[in-house]
N, C-alpha and C positions, 0 to 999 in steps of 0.2 A: 503493499498499499506505500503511497496513493500510486494511480497508475495513470501517467497520462499519455496522450497520443496527440501528434501534430500532423494534422492533413494540410497541403496545402499544394496551389493549384500548378502545375510541375513548370510552367513557362516564366514563374517568378524566379528572379534573381537574387534571389538569399541561400540558397544551399550552402553558402560558406558560414553562414551565419548561426543556422539551427542546432548546431550543438553549443551555443554559447546563449544560445536563448534557454536549451534545455534548463543549463545549467541555473541560469538567472531562475526559471520560473520555480525549480526546486528549491531555491532560498524565498522566492515570494511563498510559494505557498505553504510552504513549512512554516514560516513564522504568522498567518492567516486564518491557520487551519491546526496548528500547535500539531503537528506533525515531523517524524525522525525523519530527517533529510538523507541515514542513509536507506532509508526502506522506499526513495522515490525508483522508479521509472519510467523513462519516454520513451514511446515509441514515434519515429518520425517518417511521413509516405507520401513521397508526390501522386498528385492524381494527374493525369495524362489526360484525361477523357471529362473533363468538369463542363457544365455549361450555368451559362447565367444570366437571369435576366434575357433581353432579346440575343445570347447567343455572339455578343460580341466578343472574338481574341482578348481586347483590352481589359475585360471583366475578369477578376481574378477570385481568390478565395484562401483566407487560412484559419482552420477551424480548431479548437484546442477544445479536446474531453478530457476531462478533471475526473477522476472515481476516486473518492474519499470512503475509507470505511463510517457505514452506517453509524450514528451517535451525536452529529453536529446539529447544531440549531441551525435556523434559517438566516440567520443573522450573520455570523460564520460562514457559509457558504455564500453567499451573495457578497462580503469584503472579499473573500478567496476567488470568487469569479469576477467580480471590479479590479484588483489587482493585477491577474493574470493578466486579463483584457490589456492594461495597461504596460503591464514589461511586452507582450507583444508587440502594442505600436509604436515605446519606446526604439524597442531592437528592431524592427522591422520596418517601419512605414516608410523610412526617410532612402529606402532599397528600393523601392517598387517602381521607381520612376512614371512611366508614360500608364502606368496600369491603376484601374479603379478597382480595387482591392476591399471585399468583405472581413472584418478582421472580429469574430464571435467566439465565443467560452458558452461552454457550456458544465455542469457541473452538478454531477451525479452520486449516489450514494453508491457504493459496493456493502453488501450487504454483511457482516461480520460474521452470521453463521453460516454462511457458504461462502468463505476465501479462506485457503488454508496455501500454508508457506513454508519452505525448507529453504535454509542457507547451510552451505557447505562451510567449513569452519575455513576454508581457504587453502593454499599449496602447505603441503606438506613436507617435512625436512624426511630426506633419503635415510 
């Protein structure tokens, strides 16, 4: 937990910033949602086939899906979403050039009763 997924229009010139964005988001969301930094996992997916509005190829999107273990009040989820959106805009908006980009964030619950996790101890000495 938390699980993040960033989906974006592949034509956007933002690829080189996405790993930095992921780390920024880990810190921002850890602070807002009181989550353990080491437990964050982010998947980043370019989308080749996206149609937005009238289909103009200059329309693009960046969507962040945030999944947090259930139990947080709505105010925390709201603050998390707002802070994450601000981080997306801060890190990426200056790179998008002539594209009209829709930046969106969605915050969901991961049901604690149905979430399972195992972490290895790491490298072992020979």
